[in-house]
N, C-alpha and C positions, 0 to 999 in steps of 0.2 A: 732739632736745632739747626741742622744743615739746611733743611727745607726752608726755614725762615730766612736764612742768609741768601739762599738762591732767589727767593721771592723778592727780597728787597734790593738785590744787586742792580737792576736797571734804575730804580729810583735813586739809589746811592750814587750811581754813575752820573745821572743827570744833575744831581745837587752839586757834585764835585766839579762838573763842567761849568755850571753857572758861577761857582766860587772862583774857578779859574778865569772866567771872563772878567770878574771883578778885579782880580789880581792883574790881569793884562791891561785893563783900563787904568789901573793905578801904577802901571809900569813896575811891578814887583815880581819876584820869583818865589817859588815854593820849594823848600827843602834844600837850598843850596848851602846854607849855613857855613860860609867861609871856605867851602871847597871850590874847586875850579869847575865851572860850568861849560859843557859842550852841547851846543844846540843841535837840533835835528829837524826843526820845522821848516827850514829853507827849502828842503826837498819836496815839500808838499804845498807851500804857500800859494803858488799860482793856481794849482788845481782847486784848493779849498776856496779861494776867493772867486774863481770862475764858477764854482758850484753855487756859492752864495749869490752871485750875480744872476745866474739862471733862475734860482729860487725867487729872487726879487722880481724878475721879469714875469715869472709865472703868477706872482701875487698881483701884480698890476693887471695882467691879462684876465685873470679870473675875476678881479674886481669889476672890470668892464663887462664881462660876459654874464655875471650874476647880479647885475645892478637891479634887475626886475624882481629878484627874490631876496628880500632884505634879511630874512632869518638865515637862509643858506649862505648868503653873502657874508654875514657876520661870522658864522661858524668857520667857513673856509678862510676868511681873512685872519682870524685868530690862529688857526693851524698853520697857515702860510707864514705869518710873521714869526711864529715860534720856530718854524723850520729854519728860517734865515738866522735867527738868534742861535739856534742849536749848532748850525754849521760853523758860524763864527766862533762859538764857544769851543768846538772841537779843535779848531786851529789855535785858539788862545791857550787851551790846556797843553798843547804841544810846546808853545813858546814859553810858558811860565814854569814848566816842569822839564828842564833839560837833564841830560845825563850829568852826573856829578862825580868828580874824582877828589877825594879828600878824606882825612881821618882813617886812612888805611883801608878804604872801601871804594869800589867803583859801583856807582848806582846807575843802572841801566833802566831808562823809563820810556814810556810811550803814552803821552797824555795822562789820563787817569786810569788807563787799562792795564798797564804793565809797570811794575816797580820791583826790580830784582837787585838785591845787594850782594855784591861779590867781594869778599875779603881779598885784598891784594895778594896775600900769601897763598891763596888757592889757585892763582893764575899760573898755568904752566907755560902758555905761549899766547902772544897777541900779534895779529898781523892785519895789514890793510888788504882787504880782499873784496873786490866788487862782485856781488852776486845779484843777478836779475831774476833768477828762478829759485824757488825754495820748495822742497818736498818735506812734508812732515815726517820727522823721524824721532824715535824714542830717545830721550836724553838730550835733545837739541831744542833750542828756543831761537826762533827767527823773529826779530822785531823789525820788520821791514817798513820803510817809509817810501811811498811812491814805487812799491814793488821791488825795492832794492835794499841791500845791506852793504856796508862798506868796511866794517870792522868785524873780525872773528876772534873770539876769546875762547881758548881751550883751557879747561880747568883740571887741576890735579885731583881735586875732590869735588863732588857735586854740590850745588847750592839749590835751595828750594825756590820754586816759582809757584805762586798762588794764582790760579786762573781767574777769569772774570767772575765765574760762579763759585769760587772758593775751593776748587779742587787743587790739591798740592801735587806738584811734579818735581822730581829731581832732575836737574839738567847739568850736563858736563861741557856742552858747547853752547855759547851764546853768540849769535850774529845780530848786529844792529847797524843802523845808519847814524852817522855823525857828519854834520856839515864840514867840520874840520877833522876828518878821519886821520890825516897824517899827524896833526898835532896831538890827537888823543893817543895814537899808537906810540909816538915819541914819549909822551908823558908817562905811559904805562911801562915802557921799556927802560926808562931811566931808573937806576937803582935807588931805593929808598934810603936816605941817610939814617944812620943809627943814632 
C-alpha cells in the first residue's frame, strides 16, 4: 500500500498545485477556517515571478528556433507553457495555504508539500530567529522560504510530520518563515484565555 502512495505522490502534488492556482485566481484561501493567517509567500514572490518570466522568454525563443519543425515545436510549446503554469501554481499554493493560528493549533505549511499541526499546549518556547543556513538534524523540521527561516518553535512533546512520500517523522523543533514573524511570535507568546 505504501508503494502505491509513493507512486501517486507526484501526481497528487501537481493536482493540488493546480487546485491552488484556481483558489488563487478566485482570491480564496485553503484551510484558514476562522483562524489567523500568517503568510510566507512574500519571501519568495520576486524569485518565483522572475523564474516564470525566464520560462516565458524561453518559450518565445524556442518557438522562433523550432518554427521549421512543427511537431517538435508543438511538443516543446506544450511543455514550456505547462512549465510556466507550474511555476505560477507553486507560488499560488504558497499564497493560498498560509500558516494558521486558531482552534488551539498552529498549522505550519509550505505550499502543498508541508502541513504540520502543532497543538499549542505542546509548545515549550517560541522565538524570532533568523537563520540562513540549515543542517538536517533528527527531530528537527526546517521549512525554509528563500533559504531562510524566521521563527523557531521548540516543543515539549514531539508532533508528527508526514514527508512528501508519506514517511512519518517525529519532530521536536520546527523552524519556518513568516512574513510577519514578530506578529506570529507575539500571538503565540500571548496566554490563551480560559
